[in-house]
N, C-alpha and C positions, 0 to 999 in steps of 0.2 A: 424408629420414631414415626409417628403419624404425620402424613403430608400436610394436613390442616394445621397441626401444631407447629410444624416447621415454618409454614407460611405466616402464622401469627407471630412466632418468635422473630422471624426476619422483619416483619412489619414493625414490631416493637423496637428492635435494634435500629432500624432505619429512622424511626421517629426520634429515638434518643440521640442518634447522631445528628439529625437535623436540628434538634433543640440545642445541642452542644455547639454546633456550628453557629447558630444564631447568637448564642451567648458570647462566643469568642468574637464574633463580628462587633457586637455591642461593646465589649471590653476594649477592642482595638480602636474603635471610633470614639471612645469616650475621651472627653478633654482631660488634660492632666489635672491632678489634684491641686487645689489652691495652696500656695505656700504662705506661711506666716512670716511677716517681715516686721521686725521690731523697729520702732521709732518712725514709722511712716504712717501718715493718715491722709485722707482725702480732704481737699479744701472744702469750705462751706461757700454757698452762693445765695445771696439774698436779693439779687436783682437791682441793686442800687446803681445809679449811673456811673459812680466811681469805680465799680467793680468790672472786671473783664470776664465775660462769659466764656470767651475763647480760652483764656487761661484756666478757668475752672474745668472746661472740657478736656483740655490737654493734660492737666494735672491728673484728672480722673483716668485718662488713658494710661499715663505713666504709672499710676497707682496699681491698676490691674496688671500691667506688664510686670511690675516688680513682684507682684504676688503670683506671677506665672498663670494668670487667669485669662483664657481666651474670651474676652468680653464680647466678641462678635459671634461666638458660637451659639447656635440656637438653644442648646441645652442650658446655657448660662444666662440667657437674656433676662429672665424674670428676676434672678438673684442680683445681677449687675444693675438692672434698672432700680430695684429696691434699694440697693446700696447708694446709688447716685441720688435718688429722691430723698433718702434719709439725710442727705447733706444740703438739701434746700432749706432755707430759713426765711422767716418773715413772710413777705408778700409772695415770694416764689413758692413757698410751701403751701400757703393758702390758695394760690392760683392752681397748683397741681391737684389739690383735692377736688376742684371743679372740673379738671381736665383728664383725670386719670383713666377714665373709660376709653378715651380716644388715643392713648399712648401705650404702645406695647413694646417698643424697642428704644435703645438709647439714641439711635438716629432720629426717631420721631420726637423724642424728648428734646434733643438739641435743636431741631428745627422749630419746634413749638416755643422753646425758650427764646430763640432768636426773634421769632415773630412778635412775641409778647413783650420782651424786656429790652430789646435793642431798638432805640429810636431810628427812624429812617434817616435822620440827619446827623447821626452820631459821628461819622467821619468828618463832616463839616465842622461840628463842634470841637472835635479833637484838633483839627488843623487850626481853628481860631484860637484855642487855648495854647497851642504850640507857638503861634505867631505872637500872642500876648505875653508869653513867658519872658520874664526879665530876671536877671540875676539880682537886682536890687530888692526884689520881692522876698528873696531868701536870705538866710543868715550868712551864708558863705558859698563859695564855688561848689563845694561838694553837695550842698543842698540843691543848688540849681541843676547840677548834672543829674542828680537822682530824680528830680521832678521832670527833667527833659527826657530821661530814659523811660520813665513811667508813661509819659505821653506818647513818645515815638514808637514804642513797642505795640501800641494799640492802633496806630495809623496804618491803614492798609496800602494806600497808593499815594505817594507824594508827587506824582507827575502832574496832577491837576492844579 
């Protein structure tokens, strides 16, 4: 065999091996495929004062975990962001249309939603509502306990 031909053949084999190694690395580092989970859906969020943004964000995290989707992986960020944004409604959806060019990750989305839709005095308002909560406002004890739990789960620090 010709020495030049041997060198070319060796170079081609080396190139093929390098390409195959790169492909194997991509396959190994690829996030796992998303699972389909029946009966589970992501919450909607419209930004009203009675809604909990933190609950929406936590439920979204659980939704992606149930689907075995690494929502923090860079290769999933666009799809995960699109799925979360598709669950914004009303004023939050309209707001996102004007902000979408500055939001690239779910962390940026969460921070921007907090700045825009969570009033600075929310904790004070929640504490006031908790203080004003009376059983006589409700029909029975179970209704009072339900309203109490809805308020208390949103209060961050009761030491003040």
